[in-house]
C-alpha positions, 0 to 999 in steps of 0.5 A, spaced: 189 636 636 191 629 635 194 627 628 192 619 629 189 616 622 182 614 623 180 612 616 183 605 615 177 601 615 172 598 621 177 597 626 180 604 625 174 607 625 171 604 631 175 607 636 173 608 643 168 615 643 170 620 648 170 620 655 165 624 659 170 629 660 169 631 653 161 632 654 162 640 656 167 641 650 162 638 645 156 641 647 159 648 647 161 647 640 155 643 638 150 649 640 155 654 637 155 650 631 147 650 631 147 658 632 151 659 626 148 654 622 141 656 623 142 663 622 145 661 615 138 660 612 136 667 615 142 670 611 141 666 605 134 669 605 136 676 605 142 674 600 137 671 595 133 678 594 140 681 591 143 675 587 141 668 584 142 662 589 148 659 585 152 666 584 151 668 591 154 661 593 160 662 588 162 668 590 161 666 598 166 660 597 171 664 593 171 669 598 171 664 604 177 660 600 181 666 599 180 668 607 182 661 609 188 660 604 191 667 607 190 664 614 194 658 611 200 662 609 200 666 616 200 660 620 205 657 616 200 651 614 202 646 608 197 643 603 197 635 604 202 631 601 198 625 599 193 626 593 188 622 597 187 627 602 187 633 596 181 628 593 178 627 599 178 635 600 175 636 593 169 631 594 167 634 601 167 641 597 162 638 592 158 634 597 158 639 603 158 645 599 156 645 592 151 640 592 148 641 599 148 648 599 147 649 592 140 645 592 138 648 599 139 655 596 135 653 590 130 650 594 129 656 599 126 660 593 120 656 594 120 654 602 121 658 608 128 658 612 124 654 618 123 649 613 130 649 610 133 648 617 128 642 619 130 638 613 137 639 615 136 637 622 134 630 619 141 629 617 142 625 624 137 619 622 141 618 615 148 619 619 147 614 625 144 608 620 150 609 615 155 610 621 155 603 623 156 599 617 161 604 614 165 607 620 164 601 625 161 606 630 157 602 635 150 605 636 146 603 642 139 602 643 139 609 647 142 613 641 137 609 636 131 612 641 134 619 641 134 619 633 127 616 633 125 622 638 128 627 634 125 624 627 118 624 631 119 631 633 121 633 626 116 629 623 110 633 627 113 640 624 114 637 617 107 634 617 104 641 619 107 645 615 106 641 608 099 640 610 098 648 611 101 649 604 106 654 607 112 650 603 112 648 596 113 640 595 118 641 590 123 645 594 122 640 600 124 634 595 130 638 593 132 640 600 132 632 602 137 631 596 141 636 599 141 633 606 143 626 604 149 630 600 151 633 607 150 626 610 155 623 605 160 628 606 160 627 614 161 620 613 167 621 608 170 626 613 170 621 619 172 615 614 178 619 610 179 626 612 179 627 620 186 625 620 188 631 616 188 639 619 181 641 619 183 648 617 187 645 611 181 641 609 176 646 610 180 651 605 181 645 600 173 644 600 171 651 600 176 653 594 173 647 590 166 648 592 167 655 589 170 653 583 165 647 581 159 652 582 162 657 577 160 653 570 153 651 573 151 658 575 154 662 569 149 657 565 143 657 569 143 664 572 144 671 569 150 675 573 147 681 570 141 681 575 146 681 581 145 687 586 151 689 589 148 693 595 149 693 602 144 687 603 148 683 598 155 684 601 153 683 608 150 677 607 156 674 603 161 677 608 157 673 614 156 667 610 163 666 608 166 668 615 161 666 620 159 660 616 164 657 611 170 658 615 168 658 623 162 654 623 165 649 618 171 649 623 167 647 629 163 642 625 170 638 623 172 639 630 166 636 633 166 630 628 173 629 630 172 628 637 165 625 638 164 621 631 159 622 626 153 620 629 154 624 636 156 630 632 150 630 627 145 629 632 146 637 634 142 638 627 136 636 630 137 643 634 137 647 628 129 647 626 128 650 633 133 655 632 132 656 625 124 657 626 126 662 632 131 666 628 126 666 622 120 668 626 124 674 630 128 677 623 123 675 617 117 674 621 115 667 618 110 664 622 111 659 628 105 655 630 104 651 637 105 645 633 112 647 631 113 648 639 110 641 641 115 638 636 121 641 639 121 637 645 122 630 643 128 633 639 131 636 645 130 630 648 133 626 642 139 630 642 141 629 649 140 621 648 144 621 642 150 625 644 151 624 652 157 620 654 155 616 661 159 617 667 161 610 666 165 612 659 161 607 655 161 607 647 154 610 644 
C-alpha cells in the first residue's frame, strides 16, 4: 500500500482515481465487505437477546481492540507519531463505531435487520454529495445517475415497509442519524487518515470506540441483565473478528484505492443481502416490492463504481 498523503486539501484529495485494472480488486473487496457488513445486522439481532445494545457493543469493541493491538505487536507496527493521526483515529472510532453502531443497535430493538441494512445503504447518497465539496472528488453525471437509481430502489423498499407498519418510525430516525455518522467518518478517513496504516488506524478507532461507550452503557443499561450464554459469546466473537477487524480493514482499503464516493456505492448492495440473510436466518418477511427495489440498486452500484476502459475519472 502506498504511504502517499492524500488529505492536504482539494488538490491532494482530487487525485486520479484507479485505473480499470483496479475494478477486479474493488469488486472482490466490495462484495466481501457487503457480505460481512450485512451479516452483522443478523448477528446483532441474536446478540440483543442476551445483552443490552451498548453493553454488547462495548464488550465487542474492547475485545476487537485487544485483538488488533496484539496483531500490531506481532507484526511490529508502531503507533502514529503525529498527534493529528491519533486524534483522527479517535474521531473515526466515535463516528464509525460508537455513534453509528450505537444508534443502530438501539434502533434495532424496534426495526428489522433488513430495514437497518437498507438505511445503511443510503450512505452513498450523502457521501457522493459531500465528497465533491470536501474532498475535491469529481462526480460525473453517470455516477449521479447511479446514486439516483440506488436511492430510488432503496426508496421503493423503504416506502413499502414503513407503510405496512413493519418498522417503528423512531427506530428509523435513529438509523438515519447513524447513517450520517458513518458518512462523516468515511469523508474524514479519506481526507485525513488514508495515508496511515489501515491496521493501525483501525486499532485506534476500535479501542477508542469501546472506551467511549463504557460510561454511556453503564448509565443507560443494567449490565446485570447480560446473559453470558453461547448466543452472547458467538455474537460478540463474530462481530468483533469478522466485522470490527476484517470488514473494517477491507473498508479502509476500498476507500484508499477507490475514493469515498465509489467505495460507498457498495452500501447500496446491503439492503438485498441484509434482507436475504434476515429472511433465511431470522424468518423476517421479504415481499415482491423488496425484490423489485433491488434491480435499480444493482444497476446504480455498477454505474458509480465501474471505471471505464478509457481510464476516466468518475
